[in-house]
Residue, then its C-alpha position, 0 to 999 in steps of 0.5 A: m121489009n114492009q112485012y117486018l115493019f107491018s108486024y112490028s107495028e102490030s105487035l106494038v099496037l098489041t102491046l099498047c092495047e094490052e097494057i090498057e087493059y091492064i091499066k082498066n082492070r087494075s084501076k077498076n080493082i082500086n076504086y073498089s078497094l078504095k070505096t071499102c077501104q078503112n085504112k088510111c095508109l093503104s088508101e093513100r097507096l092506092r090512090l097513088e098507084l091510081k094516080k101513075l096508073n093515069k100517067n102511063k094511059i095518057k102516055i100510052q094515049s100520046i104515043s098512040e095518037n102520035i102514031f096515028k098521026r103518021n098512019k091514019n089508015e090503020l084500023p089496029i092503031e083506031f082501035l087502040l085509040e078507041i079502048i083509050k077512049r073506053s077506058n077513060s070512063l071507067q077510070q076515076i081519081 
């Protein structure tokens, strides 16, 4: 039973890490596009997407912090929190 829970935990953390990585990369691409975009409608859509990505990142960060409070000695969760911290520096709104 513990092995199942441990695997589930690793799977959850991996999924959250992948989502944060997607958010980081997509945010980077959007920011680059915003610098070169001259179409106001497109720029607005890109800004809205960036805001949605930021909201998702904040949700993942909250989930991760709650998991960490319960499992302070779990290295995968610490890794996830570090990835989230690093993604903050790349994302601009």
